[in-house]
N, C-alpha and C positions, 0 to 999 in steps of 0.2 A: 687787805690785800685783796684784788679782784683776780679771779680766773676767768679767762674768755676764751673761746673758740673761734678762731677765723678761718674761713677758706675763700681763696681768692680765685678768680675764673679767667680763663681765655688768657689773653696777652698781660693782664695785669700782673701774671706770675713773671713777666719780664724784670720785676723791679724787685723779688724776692731773693733770699739766699737760697742756695740748693735744696736745703733739706725741707724747704716751707713751699716750694713749688709742687701746684698740682696735687695738694693733699690739706684736710684740716690739720691744724696746729693750735697748741694752746700758748696763750699769751698772757702774762701777768703783770698789773699794774698795782702800784701801791695806793693810789687813789683813783677816784673817780675821773674821767676825762673826756672832752667832747670825742666823737666818733671820728672826726676828721683830724683830730691831733694824733688820735692812737693808729688810723690808717697810715697818715704820713710818717710817723714814728718808725713804722715798718717798711718805709721807703716808697710808698706808692703816692704820687702827686695826685691831690684831689681834682684836677681837671680831667685826669684820666678817668674817674668814677662816674658811671652813669646811673648805679641802682644799688642801695644797701637795704639789705634784710636783715633785722634782727629778731632771732626767734619767729621768723618766717614773716615781720610786718617790715614795711616800708617805712625808713626814718630818715631824718634830715641830717645835716652835717653837724648839727647842735646838739643832737642826742647826747645824753650823758652815759656813759657807760656802767652797767651794773654787773655783779657779781654772778657768773653761770650764763651770760649773754652768748649765744652762738650767731655769728656776725659772718654773714654771706655778700660778699663784695664782688661787683660785676662791671665790666668794663661797657663801653659803646657797643648796642646792638647794630648789627648789620641788617637783620631781617625781622626784629621785633620792635614794634612800636609802644614804649613804655610811658608815654605821655599821660599824665593823670594818675601814675602808679609811682614813679621815682619822685622822692622830695629832694633829691640833689642835683637833679639836671637844671641847668641854667636855663633860662628864656632863650629861645633861638635869636641870633644876631639879625639883624635886618638886611643884612648882606654880606657876602663872604670877603672879608679883607684878612691880610697877614700882617704879622711884624716877626721879624726872625733875627735871633741873635748872632753874634760875631762869627759863630763857626760854620754858618749856612749860608755864604755869600753865593756859591754856585746855585743853589737851591733857590735862592731870591732871583737869580737871572732866568733859571728855568720857568719859575712860575710867571713872572712878567711875560716872558716869550709866550705863555700859555693863555695869557689875557688877564691875570689876575692882580688885584691891587695889593701889592707887597712892597712894605717898607722895609729898608736893610740900610743900616750902616756899620761901618766895622770899629765905631768908637761908641756905640751904644751900652753904657752899663746897665747891669741889671734893674736898677731902681727906675732908669728912664724906660726899659722894656716893658716893666710891668704897669707902670704908669700909662705908656702909650696903648699898651692893651685894654686896660681899663677904660680911659677916657674916650678913646677913638673906637672902642668897641671892635677889636681887631683879634685874632686867633693868635696866639704867641706860639711859635713853633720854635723848639730849643732841644738841645742835647743835655741840657742841665737841668736834673730834677729837683734841685735845691731853688732854683728860678721860677719853676712852675709851682712850688709849694707856697708861694706867696699869696697872702691872703685877697689882696686885690684883683689877682687874676681869676677870671671865671672860664675863660674859653683858652684852652692850651692843649699841646700836644706835644709828647717827646717822639722826635724822628729816631727811628730804631736803626735805618741803615745808613751807611757811610758814604756809598758811590752816588752822585747827585741824580742820576737817572733814577736809579732806584728808590732815591728819596721823593723824586717828583711822583713817581708813580704810587707810592705809599700815601701821599698828601691827597691824591686824586681819589684814592680808595676809601680812605678814612672819612673824607667830607663827601664822598658820592659827587664828585665835581666832574665827571668824564663828558657829560651833557653841556656844561658850563665853559668848557675850553672854547676860547675866542684867540688864536693865534694872531700874533704881530698886531695887536691893539693898544700896546702898552711899550713904552720905551725902556728897553732892558738895562739901560745906564740909569735912569732916575726913577722909574716909574710912573712918569706922566703919560696922559692918554696920547694916543696918535691920530692926528686928523690928515684926511686928503688935501694935498695942497696943489695949487695950480703950478705947472712947470714955469710958466712964464715970470711967476711972482719969486721964484727960488732960482734963476738962471745963473746969477753970478756967485751961486753957493754950490754949485756941481761941477766937477770935471766935464772938460769939452768932450770926451768920448761918451761920458756917461749921460750928458744931454744929448747926444746924438742917437743913442742906442735905447734909451728908455723914456717912458712918457708918464709914468704913472709914479707919485711920491707922496710921502707922508713926511709931517713934522710933527714932533713933539712939542707939546703945547707947554710945557715946564722949561724944558732946557734948549729947545730951538733945534735939536738935532733932526738932519735929514736922513730919511730912509727910503731906499728903492729896492725891486727885486733883482739885485745884482747875484753875483757866483756865491755869496752867503745864503741866499735865500733857499736854496736847494738842500743845503746841510741843515737849516733850520727846520724845513718842513719835514724832512727825515727824522731829526731828533722829536719834533711833536709827534709824527706817525708812531715811534719807538715807543713813547712815553704813554701815548693814549690807546695803543692798539691791544694791549695784554694787561691783566690783573697783574698787581705786585705779588712777588713769590712769597710763600711761606717765610717769615722771618725765622722761625724756629729752623726750616730746612736750610736757610741761608747759613746760620750760625753752625749747622752740622756738615756745612759743605755741600750740600746737595743741588 
C-alpha cells in the first residue's frame, strides 16, 4: 500500500471534501497509479490542473505514484507564467472557442453576445461534447466534473457560479478575455457571424416602421436572421457593460453570502 500526502491550492479546493480543503492530507492507494487518476479520484478534473509538483519536482499526468510522495497540485495561475515548468499544461489553443453543456444555455447566449464563438445545443450528450471539444479545439465549459474528467478533454473549466451574468464574468476572468470582447458580432440564436447588409437588399424582410427609422442592419451568415439597433440594443449594451466592467466576485465570498 502507498501512503501519499496531497495538498491542493486555491480554487481546486472547490472539488474537495471539507476536511481536505486548504490543508495537507494523507491518501492511501493499494497499488501505484498515474498521478492523473489519483487526482481525479479525489474529485479534481484534470483540465483544472495547471501544475503538479511531486517532492518539489514538476511531473506530467503519466507519473506513477510512489510510496511517500508529497504531491502539490495547483490551478491556473493568474499572475505567474509556468510555461516550460509545468508538464501538464496543454498547448495553447490557436483561438478561443467554446462548447457548453446542456445546463449553460443562457451563458452560451451571453458569450455569443460578447462576440465569442460558442457552440451549444440542448441535446448534446457527454460523448458528443467531449468529441467536439477535442476535435474542434474548443474549451469545454460545464458544471459536470465527470464530463471534464474524460481523457480526450484537454481544455475545460467547471463553471462555479449559477447566475448567468456572474458566469459570464467568471469565464472572462478565467481566460483573460476582457480585451477580446466584440459585442454583437455573432448571432445569439445560432452562433453564426454577423455581417453588415445593405438596407435595400433586405427591404422586404423588415417591418415598415423599422425600415423608416433605421438604416444600419446586420445579417447572420448562418441562419439569415436580420438585426438592427432597436429597443433591445440598449438592454444588450447595458448587459455587456455590466459583464465587462467589473471583475468576478470571489466564489468563496458568494458561497458565504458576501
